[in-house]
C-alpha positions in Angstrom: -7.7 -4.6 -9.3 -7.9 -7.4 -7.2 -10.6 -10.0 -7.4 -11.8 -10.6 -3.7 -13.6 -13.8 -2.7 -16.3 -13.0 -0.7 -17.6 -15.5 1.6 -20.6 -15.2 1.3 -21.1 -14.2 -3.0 -17.7 -16.0 -3.8 -15.2 -14.2 -6.3 -15.6 -10.5 -7.2 -14.5 -7.4 -8.2 -12.3 -4.9 -5.6 -15.3 -1.8 -6.5 -17.8 -3.5 -4.8 -15.8 -3.5 -1.7 -15.1 -1.0 0.9 -11.6 -1.3 3.0 -12.3 -1.0 7.1 -8.8 -0.6 8.7 -7.1 -3.5 10.0 -9.1 -6.0 11.9 -8.6 -7.0 15.3 -7.8 -4.2 16.7 -9.2 -5.2 20.8 -11.3 -1.9 22.3 -10.4 -1.3 25.6 -11.7 -2.7 28.6 -12.6 0.6 30.7 -12.4 3.3 28.1 -14.4 5.5 30.3 -10.4 5.7 32.3 -8.3 6.1 29.3 -7.4 9.6 29.2 -7.1 11.7 25.9 -3.7 10.4 24.4 -4.7 6.3 25.2 -8.1 7.3 23.5 -6.3 9.3 20.5 -3.6 5.7 20.6 -6.5 3.5 20.0 -8.7 5.3 17.7 -5.7 6.3 15.4 -2.7 4.3 15.6 -2.9 1.5 13.5 0.1 -1.4 12.6 1.7 -0.4 8.7 2.7 -3.6 8.0 5.1 -4.9 5.5 4.0 -8.4 4.4 1.1 -9.6 5.6 -1.8 -8.1 7.2 -4.8 -9.0 8.4 -7.9 -6.2 7.5 -11.3 -5.9 7.6 -13.7 -5.8 4.4 -17.3 -4.7 3.6 -19.0 -6.7 0.5 -21.2 -2.8 0.5 -23.0 -4.0 -3.2 -23.3 -7.2 -2.8 -24.7 -9.2 0.3 -23.2 -5.7 2.8 -21.9 -8.5 5.2 -18.5 -7.2 7.1 -15.6 -10.6 7.1 -11.8 -9.8 8.0 -9.0 -10.7 5.2 -5.4 -11.8 5.2 -3.7 -10.0 2.5 0.2 -9.1 1.7 0.8 -5.3 1.6 3.8 -5.9 -1.1 2.5 -8.4 -3.5 -1.2 -7.9 -2.6 -1.6 -11.2 -2.8 -4.9 -12.2 -0.3 -3.9 -14.8 1.7 -6.9 -15.7 3.7 -10.7 -14.9 3.6 -12.5 -15.7 7.2 -15.4 -14.6 9.1 -15.9 -11.6 11.7 -14.6 -13.3 15.0 -13.1 -16.0 13.9 -9.1 -15.9 14.8 -6.7 -14.6 12.4 -4.6 -17.3 10.3 -0.9 -18.1 10.3 0.1 -16.1 7.7 2.1 -17.7 4.8 5.8 -17.9 3.9 6.9 -15.1 1.6 7.1 -16.3 -1.9 10.9 -16.6 -3.2 11.5 -13.8 -5.6 11.6 -14.4 -9.7 15.1 -13.3 -11.5 14.6 -10.2 -12.9 16.6 -8.9 -16.3 18.0 -6.3 -15.5 21.1 -5.0 -15.0 24.3 -5.1 -12.7 26.4 -3.6 -14.4 28.1 -0.8 -12.6 26.9 2.4 -15.3 23.7 0.6 -15.3 20.5 3.1 -15.3 18.6 0.8 -13.6 20.4 -0.5 -10.7 23.4 1.3 -11.7 24.6 4.4 -9.5 26.2 6.3 -12.2 23.6 8.5 -13.9 23.5 9.5 -17.8 25.5 11.6 -19.1 23.9 15.1 -20.5 26.5 16.7 -22.2 26.5 16.7 -25.5 22.3 16.7 -25.5 20.8 19.7 -27.5 18.8 20.1 -23.6 22.3 20.9 -22.1 23.3 23.1 -24.7 20.1 25.0 -24.2 20.0 24.9 -21.0 23.4 26.9 -20.5 22.9 29.7 -23.2 19.3 30.4 -21.5 19.3 33.9 -20.0 18.3 34.0 -16.4 15.5 36.3 -16.4 12.4 35.9 -15.8 9.8 36.1 -18.8 7.9 39.2 -18.9 4.7 38.7 -17.1 6.4 36.0 -14.5 6.2 35.7 -10.6 8.8 36.0 -8.6 
């Protein structure tokens, strides 16, 4: 669960907020001159950024005010919260990856390419001796 810092109310649980989509989407200068494809692209096409992404949020159960947030879509780290109409702040560089404990061995099931053997398991033995007809009442 995210802890979102509302610019008006302070830090609150994310259940008090509603996501409002991508921030800083410019309204067309002459919307009456757009054809159907251009209008659809304005309404429905949005960036799908991996990393820092500017979003609009509404504090729906608090002050009922809209604000912008710069959030990393991979780590969910909130990098900045700023009022509507303010320019997007610069994104912070991504944090250095932490070292993990996964095995790098070739037979590792977490990172390697070889899968564990199921030849000696009871599942493989029972599957080979099972009949190939469907049980009574089953549909084909």
